[in-house]
Kinemage of the C-alpha trace (Angstrom):
@kinemage 1
@onewidth
@group {chain A} dominant
@subgroup {mainchain}
@vectorlist {calphas} color= white
{ca met a 1} P 134.128 68.852 209.048
{ca thr a 2} L 137.350 69.275 206.928
{ca ala a 3} L 137.689 68.946 203.227
{ca ser a 4} L 139.916 65.544 201.768
{ca ser a 5} L 143.315 66.434 200.009
{ca glu a 6} L 141.965 64.055 197.399
{ca pro a 7} L 139.173 65.528 195.203
{ca thr a 8} L 136.196 63.510 195.630
{ca ser a 9} L 135.313 64.715 191.881
{ca ala a 10} L 138.033 62.939 190.274
{ca ser a 11} L 137.228 62.892 186.230
{ca leu a 12} L 137.600 60.049 184.328
{ca ala a 13} L 141.120 61.452 182.747
{ca asp a 14} L 142.224 61.572 186.625
{ca leu a 15} L 141.476 58.105 187.497
{ca leu a 16} L 142.020 56.439 183.464
{ca pro a 17} L 146.345 57.068 183.334
{ca pro a 18} L 147.052 56.290 179.473
{ca glu a 19} L 148.605 52.770 180.715
{ca ala a 20} L 145.190 51.926 182.341
{ca val a 21} L 143.459 51.699 178.879
{ca val a 22} L 144.028 48.355 176.483
{ca ala a 23} L 142.819 47.522 173.579
{ca gln a 24} L 142.266 44.151 172.112
{ca val a 25} L 142.526 41.826 174.824
{ca asp a 26} L 142.402 38.047 174.471
{ca val a 27} L 140.998 35.932 177.138
{ca pro a 28} L 138.929 33.145 177.078
{ca asp a 29} L 136.343 33.460 179.274
{ca trp a 30} L 134.936 36.311 181.869
{ca arg a 31} L 137.291 35.205 184.680
{ca ala a 32} L 140.227 36.097 182.275
{ca ala a 33} L 138.423 39.424 181.714
{ca val a 34} L 138.006 40.189 184.985
{ca arg a 35} L 141.805 39.061 185.819
{ca ala a 36} L 142.944 41.303 183.060
{ca ala a 37} L 141.024 44.310 184.680
{ca gly a 38} L 142.866 43.733 188.174
{ca gln a 39} L 146.192 43.265 186.529
{ca leu a 40} L 145.488 46.982 185.264
{ca leu a 41} L 144.553 48.406 188.540
{ca val a 42} L 147.413 46.828 190.285
{ca ser a 43} L 150.192 47.729 187.426
{ca thr a 44} L 148.747 51.175 187.837
{ca gly a 45} L 149.114 51.265 191.756
{ca ala a 46} L 145.449 51.810 192.567
{ca thr a 47} L 145.258 48.065 193.709
{ca thr a 48} L 146.682 44.921 195.217
{ca pro a 49} L 146.492 41.701 193.610
{ca ala a 50} L 144.085 40.804 196.716
{ca tyr a 51} L 141.682 42.914 195.055
{ca thr a 52} L 141.174 41.163 191.673
{ca asp a 53} L 140.449 38.027 193.704
{ca gln a 54} L 137.763 40.402 196.212
{ca met a 55} L 136.426 41.019 192.653
{ca leu a 56} L 136.172 37.454 191.789
{ca ala a 57} L 134.419 36.458 194.951
{ca ala a 58} L 131.764 38.787 194.489
{ca leu a 59} L 130.843 37.436 191.260
{ca asp a 60} L 130.987 34.450 192.450
{ca arg a 61} L 128.947 35.046 195.300
{ca tyr a 62} L 126.372 37.710 193.181
{ca gly a 63} L 126.248 36.287 190.073
{ca pro a 64} L 126.747 38.632 186.919
{ca tyr a 65} L 125.390 41.851 188.404
{ca ile a 66} L 128.713 43.835 187.097
{ca val a 67} L 127.285 43.428 183.640
{ca ile a 68} L 125.312 46.875 183.438
{ca ala a 69} L 124.639 47.227 179.987
{ca pro a 70} L 124.977 45.281 176.964
{ca gly a 71} L 128.191 44.587 176.369
{ca phe a 72} L 129.498 46.266 179.461
{ca ala a 73} L 130.567 45.335 182.881
{ca leu a 74} L 131.850 47.590 185.614
{ca ala a 75} L 134.419 45.347 187.849
{ca his a 76} L 134.879 45.806 190.941
{ca ala a 77} L 134.454 45.148 194.690
{ca gln a 78} L 133.584 46.860 198.142
{ca ala a 79} L 136.240 49.139 199.209
{ca ser a 80} L 138.958 47.623 201.488
{ca asp a 81} L 142.514 47.729 202.837
{ca asp a 82} L 143.444 46.638 198.945
{ca val a 83} L 142.475 49.499 197.015
{ca leu a 84} L 146.153 51.798 197.254
{ca asn a 85} L 144.123 54.739 195.157
{ca thr a 86} L 140.794 55.151 193.753
{ca gly a 87} L 141.680 54.243 190.009
{ca met a 88} L 139.885 53.092 187.064
{ca cys a 89} L 141.176 50.570 183.697
{ca phe a 90} L 139.092 50.151 180.598
{ca leu a 91} L 139.445 47.112 178.277
{ca gln a 92} L 138.219 46.311 175.012
{ca leu a 93} L 138.232 42.259 174.380
{ca ala a 94} L 139.362 40.871 171.302
{ca his a 95} L 136.305 38.673 171.498
{ca pro a 96} L 133.280 39.700 173.228
{ca val a 97} L 132.776 36.804 176.492
{ca glu a 98} L 129.679 35.227 178.166
{ca phe a 99} L 129.330 36.159 181.942
{ca gly a 100} L 125.923 34.567 182.475
{ca his a 101} L 123.973 37.325 182.079
{ca glu a 102} L 120.289 36.734 181.093
{ca thr a 103} L 120.238 40.322 178.591
{ca asn a 104} L 123.600 42.332 178.299
{ca asp a 105} L 125.847 39.411 177.646
{ca pro a 106} L 127.996 38.854 176.026
{ca val a 107} L 130.254 41.499 177.098
{ca gln a 108} L 133.521 43.086 174.703
{ca leu a 109} L 134.199 46.042 177.063
{ca val a 110} L 134.988 45.816 180.502
{ca ala a 111} L 135.874 49.076 182.962
{ca gly a 112} L 137.609 48.268 186.517
{ca leu a 113} L 137.054 50.425 189.393
{ca ala a 114} L 138.823 50.903 192.788
{ca ser a 115} L 137.723 53.178 195.220
{ca lys a 116} L 139.193 54.003 198.405
{ca asp a 117} L 135.292 55.376 199.783
{ca his a 118} L 131.864 55.393 198.035
{ca asp a 119} L 132.024 59.160 197.176
{ca ala a 120} L 135.705 59.006 195.340
{ca his a 121} L 134.601 57.703 191.903
{ca met a 122} L 131.064 58.880 191.623
{ca ser a 123} L 131.890 62.115 189.137
{ca ala a 124} L 133.977 59.937 186.946
{ca leu a 125} L 131.420 57.341 187.080
{ca gln a 126} L 128.667 59.584 185.906
{ca gln a 127} L 130.845 60.943 183.333
{ca leu a 128} L 131.622 57.446 182.037
{ca ala a 129} L 127.745 56.716 182.524
{ca leu a 130} L 126.763 59.686 180.326
{ca phe a 131} L 129.168 59.097 177.670
{ca leu a 132} L 128.135 55.683 176.919
{ca ala a 133} L 124.704 56.213 176.904
{ca ala a 134} L 125.559 58.386 173.642
{ca pro a 135} L 124.440 56.750 170.601
{ca gly a 136} L 127.147 55.120 168.690
{ca val a 137} L 129.550 55.385 171.392
{ca met a 138} L 129.609 51.342 172.313
{ca glu a 139} L 130.287 50.381 168.917
{ca gln a 140} L 132.546 52.911 168.274
{ca leu a 141} L 134.770 51.758 171.242
{ca gln a 142} L 134.062 48.078 170.127
{ca gln a 143} L 135.291 48.516 166.715
{ca ala a 144} L 138.723 50.238 167.784
{ca thr a 145} L 141.744 48.979 167.020
{ca thr a 146} L 144.487 50.369 169.263
{ca ala a 147} L 144.556 51.979 173.280
{ca glu a 148} L 145.482 55.203 170.996
{ca glu a 149} L 141.922 55.097 169.667
{ca leu a 150} L 140.449 53.940 172.963
{ca arg a 151} L 141.749 56.678 174.628
{ca val a 152} L 140.906 59.423 172.169
{ca leu a 153} L 137.185 58.191 171.816
{ca leu a 154} L 136.913 58.072 175.926
{ca gly a 155} L 137.821 61.839 175.570
{ca leu a 156} L 141.363 61.246 177.311
{ca glu a 157} L 143.519 62.479 174.520
{ca ala a 158} L 142.751 64.510 171.419
{ca ala a 159} L 142.839 63.073 168.098
{ca ser a 160} L 146.386 62.941 166.154
{ca his a 161} L 144.388 64.581 162.951
{ca thr a 162} L 140.784 65.911 163.142
{ca gly a 163} L 138.557 64.008 161.286
{ca ala a 164} L 141.441 61.597 159.884
{ca gly a 165} L 142.145 57.866 160.658
{ca gly a 166} L 145.883 58.845 159.325
{ca ala a 167} L 148.762 57.618 160.671
{ca asp a 168} L 149.566 56.180 164.107
{ca gly a 169} L 153.033 58.607 164.293
{ca asp a 170} L 153.273 59.225 167.910
{ca arg a 171} L 151.856 57.590 170.675
């Protein structure tokens, strides 16, 4: 067997470009939250718009199975031809929305995932799961006010000033 040209151990930083992390997304309901995640996946070149329809169809069919932790949903669908590149996005909702999950609603944080195959995203998902399990992390992500804060909290970029909540000088 030969190794593929695309590494199967992609990191969060590999799969989450800066433009795929957004804060304070105002949506009226879970469908709009999933559509917002889908739009980010499309705009970053990971999927076609049809993939968003597939994510919504899976929720219609299987229920809120994507709400995998209190306040957190992992929007995704099966690998398909509508996945152009393995990628992720991360949204913090301005206001939590109900997905209909018995124990994990309401949701304020949504990660979108598009994978060309089962293995391509496993390392990044493991990193995200470990990160989100750390004490206080979910609360920090929910309380962030900018995409830059989210990227820093997710470990995607360094803070402008260590220990300072300071100025929002450069992007």
